[in-house]
C-alpha positions as CSV (number, residue, x, y, z in Angstrom):
1,M,-47.2,-59.1,32.0
2,T,-47.9,-55.3,31.8
3,T,-47.1,-53.3,35.0
4,K,-50.2,-51.4,36.0
5,F,-49.9,-47.8,36.9
6,R,-51.7,-48.4,40.3
7,D,-48.9,-50.8,41.3
8,Q,-46.2,-48.2,41.2
9,Q,-44.6,-47.5,44.6
10,S,-43.0,-44.2,43.8
11,F,-43.4,-41.3,41.3
12,N,-41.0,-38.8,40.0
13,H,-41.5,-35.0,40.1
14,L,-42.7,-34.9,36.4
15,Q,-45.3,-37.5,37.1
16,M,-46.4,-35.5,40.2
17,E,-46.6,-32.2,38.3
18,A,-48.6,-33.8,35.6
19,A,-51.0,-35.4,38.1
20,L,-51.5,-32.1,39.9
21,C,-52.2,-30.3,36.6
22,A,-54.6,-33.0,35.7
23,W,-56.4,-32.8,39.1
24,E,-56.6,-29.0,39.0
25,W,-58.2,-29.1,35.5
26,M,-60.5,-32.0,36.5
27,L,-61.8,-30.0,39.5
28,E,-62.4,-26.9,37.3
29,N,-64.3,-29.1,34.8
30,N,-65.9,-31.8,36.9
31,T,-69.2,-31.4,35.1
32,H,-67.6,-31.8,31.6
33,E,-69.3,-34.4,29.4
34,I,-66.1,-36.5,29.2
35,F,-66.5,-37.4,32.9
36,N,-70.2,-38.4,32.3
37,G,-71.2,-37.8,36.0
38,M,-68.2,-39.7,37.4
39,F,-67.5,-37.2,40.1
40,D,-71.0,-37.6,41.5
41,S,-71.3,-41.3,41.0
42,H,-67.7,-42.4,42.1
43,G,-66.6,-39.5,44.3
44,Y,-63.8,-37.1,44.4
45,G,-61.3,-39.5,46.1
46,A,-61.6,-42.0,43.3
47,M,-61.3,-39.3,40.6
48,R,-58.2,-38.0,42.4
49,H,-56.6,-41.3,41.9
50,C,-57.6,-41.3,38.3
51,A,-56.0,-37.9,37.9
52,M,-52.7,-39.5,38.9
53,Q,-52.9,-42.0,36.1
54,A,-54.2,-39.4,33.6
55,G,-51.3,-37.1,34.6
56,D,-48.9,-40.0,33.9
57,I,-50.4,-40.5,30.5
58,A,-50.0,-36.7,29.8
59,N,-46.4,-37.0,30.9
60,L,-45.8,-39.9,28.5
61,V,-47.4,-37.9,25.6
62,Y,-45.1,-35.0,26.5
63,K,-42.0,-37.2,26.5
64,H,-43.1,-38.7,23.1
65,M,-43.5,-35.1,21.8
66,E,-39.9,-34.3,22.8
67,V,-38.6,-37.4,21.2
68,R,-40.4,-36.5,18.0
69,G,-38.5,-33.2,17.9
70,Y,-41.3,-30.9,19.1
71,E,-41.7,-28.5,21.9
72,F,-45.0,-27.1,23.3
73,V,-44.7,-23.4,23.6
74,D,-48.0,-22.7,25.5
75,A,-49.0,-23.4,29.1
76,Y,-48.4,-27.0,30.1
77,D,-51.0,-26.9,32.9
78,W,-53.8,-25.2,31.1
79,E,-53.2,-26.2,27.5
80,F,-51.2,-29.4,27.1
81,V,-52.4,-31.5,30.0
82,P,-56.1,-30.7,29.2
83,G,-55.5,-31.5,25.6
84,V,-54.4,-35.0,26.6
85,L,-57.3,-35.4,29.1
86,L,-59.9,-34.6,26.5
87,R,-58.6,-37.5,24.4
88,L,-58.7,-40.2,27.1
89,D,-61.3,-42.9,27.5
90,W,-62.3,-42.1,31.0
91,E,-64.5,-45.1,31.5
92,K,-61.6,-47.5,30.7
93,L,-59.2,-45.4,32.8
94,F,-61.5,-45.5,35.7
95,M,-62.2,-49.3,35.5
96,D,-58.4,-49.9,35.4
97,N,-57.6,-47.5,38.2
98,Q,-60.4,-48.3,40.6
99,Y,-61.4,-51.9,39.8
100,N,-58.2,-53.4,38.6
101,E,-59.7,-54.3,35.2
102,E,-57.7,-54.4,31.9
103,P,-54.8,-52.0,31.9
104,Y,-55.7,-48.7,30.2
105,Q,-52.8,-47.9,27.9
106,P,-54.0,-45.5,25.2
107,D,-52.0,-45.0,22.0
108,I,-49.6,-42.2,23.0
109,H,-48.6,-41.5,19.4
110,A,-52.2,-41.2,18.4
111,I,-53.0,-38.7,21.1
112,F,-49.9,-36.7,20.2
113,C,-50.9,-36.7,16.5
114,A,-54.5,-35.7,17.3
115,M,-53.2,-32.7,19.3
116,V,-50.8,-31.6,16.6
117,S,-53.5,-32.0,13.9
118,A,-55.9,-29.9,16.0
119,D,-53.2,-27.3,16.5
120,L,-52.4,-27.2,12.8
121,A,-56.1,-26.8,11.9
122,A,-56.6,-24.0,14.5
123,H,-53.6,-21.9,13.5
124,T,-52.7,-21.2,9.9
125,D,-49.9,-19.0,11.0
126,P,-47.0,-21.3,12.0
127,Q,-45.8,-18.7,14.5
128,R,-49.0,-19.0,16.5
129,R,-49.0,-22.8,16.8
130,S,-48.5,-24.5,20.2
131,F,-46.4,-27.3,18.8
132,Q,-43.1,-26.1,17.3
133,K,-40.3,-28.1,15.8
134,K,-37.4,-27.5,18.2
135,E,-34.1,-29.0,17.1
136,D,-32.7,-28.2,14.1
137,T,-34.3,-24.9,13.3
138,A,-30.9,-23.3,13.3
139,I,-29.4,-26.3,11.5
140,W,-32.1,-26.4,8.8
141,I,-31.9,-22.6,8.2
142,T,-28.1,-22.8,8.0
143,K,-28.4,-25.6,5.4
144,A,-31.0,-23.6,3.5
145,R,-28.9,-20.5,3.5
146,A,-25.9,-22.5,2.2
147,E,-28.1,-24.0,-0.5
148,A,-29.5,-20.6,-1.5
149,E,-25.9,-19.3,-1.9
150,K,-24.8,-22.3,-3.8
151,Q,-27.8,-22.6,-6.1
152,W,-28.8,-18.9,-6.6
153,G,-25.8,-16.9,-5.2
154,Y,-28.3,-15.3,-2.8
155,S,-28.3,-16.6,0.8
156,D,-30.9,-14.0,1.9
157,L,-33.5,-15.8,-0.1
158,V,-34.2,-17.6,3.2
159,S,-34.7,-14.5,5.3
160,D,-36.8,-12.9,2.5
161,H,-39.5,-15.6,2.9
162,P,-39.9,-16.5,6.5
163,E,-43.4,-17.9,6.2
164,K,-42.5,-20.3,3.4
165,V,-39.3,-21.3,5.2
166,T,-41.2,-22.1,8.4
167,A,-43.8,-24.1,6.5
168,A,-41.1,-26.1,4.7
169,M,-39.4,-26.9,8.0
170,E,-42.7,-28.1,9.5
171,R,-43.2,-30.4,6.5
172,D,-39.6,-31.7,7.0
173,E,-38.7,-30.7,3.5
174,D,-35.2,-31.2,2.3
175,P,-33.5,-27.7,2.4
176,A,-31.8,-28.2,-1.0
177,E,-35.0,-29.2,-2.7
178,F,-37.0,-26.4,-1.0
179,I,-34.5,-23.7,-2.0
180,K,-34.5,-25.0,-5.6
181,W,-38.3,-24.7,-5.7
182,L,-38.3,-21.3,-4.1
183,G,-35.6,-19.9,-6.5
184,E,-37.5,-21.3,-9.5
185,K,-40.8,-19.9,-8.1
186,Y,-39.3,-16.4,-8.2
187,N,-37.5,-16.9,-11.5
188,L,-34.0,-16.4,-9.9
189,T,-31.0,-16.8,-12.1
190,P,-28.9,-19.8,-11.0
191,A,-25.5,-19.1,-9.5
192,P,-22.6,-19.2,-12.0
193,G,-21.3,-22.8,-12.5
194,L,-24.7,-24.5,-12.2
């Protein structure tokens, strides 16, 4: 049996922070169409309890994002949490939270993917995106520089093309294959011995 959010007896500081961020945004946007008049028809107390559950969902999406190797570089409270809240089914969340109906457990991965897709569509410049790959940027670049030296005898090929390198990292391209393509694109002469 699935444990319902409303049955929890305690909350950690991350859940509380997310709930407060959700509540603050909900108060600022209480007439937004996603709430469909819920503040007027159900009251602020009921919606405050929904904010706790919505914040918990935002926290789960954030954890999922970190596991996937991303970090969010903009404001958590005014960008990330609202991005999650705008993708929730508020009627289902309310019915679960207030009337103990079917547990509302949205697809966390789908919410994350929708947010990343919207970010990619909104910002063609990878440096302006809210979602950035965190990990292995240094590792990927180190591998790419080593490949550039090995394949073309020119490790600075990587630093000469930062936009292309960033895009390749975001697409999770193999550094060796990317460097081969990049060198061929610019008609570089292969390193001796290749």
